[in-house]
C-alpha positions as CSV (number, residue, x, y, z in Angstrom):
1,G,1.8,22.0,5.7
2,L,3.4,18.7,6.5
3,S,6.3,20.1,8.4
4,Q,4.0,22.1,10.7
5,M,1.9,19.0,11.3
6,T,4.9,16.8,12.2
7,A,6.3,19.6,14.4
8,L,3.0,19.7,16.3
9,F,3.0,15.9,16.7
10,D,6.6,16.0,17.9
11,S,6.1,18.9,20.3
12,S,3.1,17.1,21.8
13,G,5.1,13.9,22.2
14,L,2.7,12.0,20.0
15,Q,3.9,8.8,18.3
16,Y,2.8,8.9,14.6
17,Y,3.4,7.1,11.3
18,F,2.4,7.8,7.7
19,I,1.5,4.8,5.7
20,G,2.8,5.1,2.2
21,Q,1.3,4.9,-1.3
22,T,0.0,1.7,-2.8
23,E,0.5,0.6,-6.3
24,L,-1.6,2.4,-9.0
25,Y,-3.0,0.2,-11.7
26,R,-4.1,1.1,-15.2
27,V,-7.4,-0.8,-14.7
28,P,-9.3,-1.9,-11.6
29,Y,-7.3,-4.6,-9.9
30,R,-10.2,-7.0,-10.1
31,Q,-9.6,-7.1,-13.9
32,V,-6.0,-7.9,-13.4
33,A,-6.9,-10.7,-10.9
34,L,-9.4,-12.1,-13.3
35,K,-6.8,-12.2,-16.1
36,K,-4.3,-13.9,-13.8
37,M,-6.9,-16.6,-13.0
38,F,-6.9,-17.6,-16.7
39,N,-3.2,-16.9,-17.2
40,P,-1.3,-17.6,-13.9
41,V,2.1,-16.6,-15.4
42,L,0.8,-13.1,-16.3
43,D,3.1,-10.4,-15.0
44,E,0.8,-7.9,-13.3
45,Q,3.7,-5.4,-13.4
46,Q,2.5,-4.4,-16.9
47,F,-0.7,-3.0,-15.4
48,I,1.1,-0.8,-12.8
49,L,1.5,2.9,-13.5
50,D,4.7,4.8,-12.7
51,E,2.8,7.5,-10.8
52,G,2.2,5.4,-7.7
53,Q,5.9,4.8,-7.3
54,Q,6.7,8.5,-8.0
55,V,4.3,9.5,-5.2
56,N,5.8,6.9,-2.9
57,E,9.3,8.2,-3.6
58,F,8.1,11.8,-3.0
59,L,6.6,10.9,0.3
60,K,9.7,9.1,1.4
61,R,11.7,12.3,0.7
62,I,9.5,14.6,2.7
63,I,8.4,12.4,5.6
64,P,11.1,11.6,8.3
65,E,12.2,8.0,7.7
66,Q,11.3,6.9,11.3
67,H,7.7,8.0,10.7
68,Y,7.2,6.5,7.2
69,I,5.9,3.0,6.6
70,D,6.6,1.9,3.0
71,I,3.9,-0.6,1.8
72,Y,4.5,0.0,-2.0
73,K,4.8,-3.5,-3.6
74,H,5.2,-5.0,-0.2
75,R,6.1,-8.7,-0.4
76,E,4.0,-9.7,2.7
77,I,0.7,-8.5,1.1
78,E,-1.1,-11.3,-0.7
79,H,-2.7,-10.0,-3.8
80,N,-5.4,-12.6,-4.3
81,S,-7.0,-15.2,-2.0
82,Q,-8.4,-18.0,-4.1
83,E,-10.0,-19.6,-1.0
84,M,-11.9,-16.4,-0.1
85,G,-12.3,-15.1,-3.6
86,M,-10.9,-11.7,-2.7
87,S,-8.2,-9.4,-4.0
88,Y,-6.2,-6.8,-2.1
89,M,-7.6,-3.8,-4.0
90,F,-11.1,-2.9,-4.9
91,D,-10.3,-0.4,-7.6
92,K,-7.1,1.0,-9.2
93,H,-5.4,2.0,-6.0
94,H,-7.4,1.6,-2.8
95,L,-7.0,-1.4,-0.6
96,S,-10.0,-3.7,-0.1
97,A,-10.9,-5.0,3.4
98,F,-8.8,-8.0,2.6
99,G,-5.8,-5.8,1.7
100,A,-6.3,-3.4,4.6
101,S,-6.5,-6.3,7.1
102,Q,-3.1,-7.6,5.8
103,V,-1.6,-4.1,6.3
104,V,-3.0,-4.0,9.8
105,D,-1.6,-7.4,10.6
106,Y,1.8,-6.3,9.2
107,L,1.7,-3.2,11.4
108,L,0.9,-5.3,14.5
109,R,3.7,-7.8,13.8
110,K,6.2,-4.9,13.4
111,E,4.7,-3.3,16.6
112,Y,3.7,-0.1,15.0
113,L,0.3,-0.4,16.6
């Protein structure tokens, strides 16, 4: 399992990180983004399911802290770009190219990569 994999990485002297769980929405995020266009004060929190946070908490418990990158509800990830007409997810819980590029930029700034 996971402990065997991390032991192999450690014994091989490999640097590794696990990127955590993203939010999990009740509906595809594009629907949330569209609703927010018409109602900017809409709290998207009402569309987020608890399961995503539960998975994130589980991962944080089983993965050594120094190897876990928590991106759940990360404040540096812009959810919607009005200029580019893009949102950070393309479905209920997978990052779009726009969202993934922000995560990569964050990892570079923090010198994980």
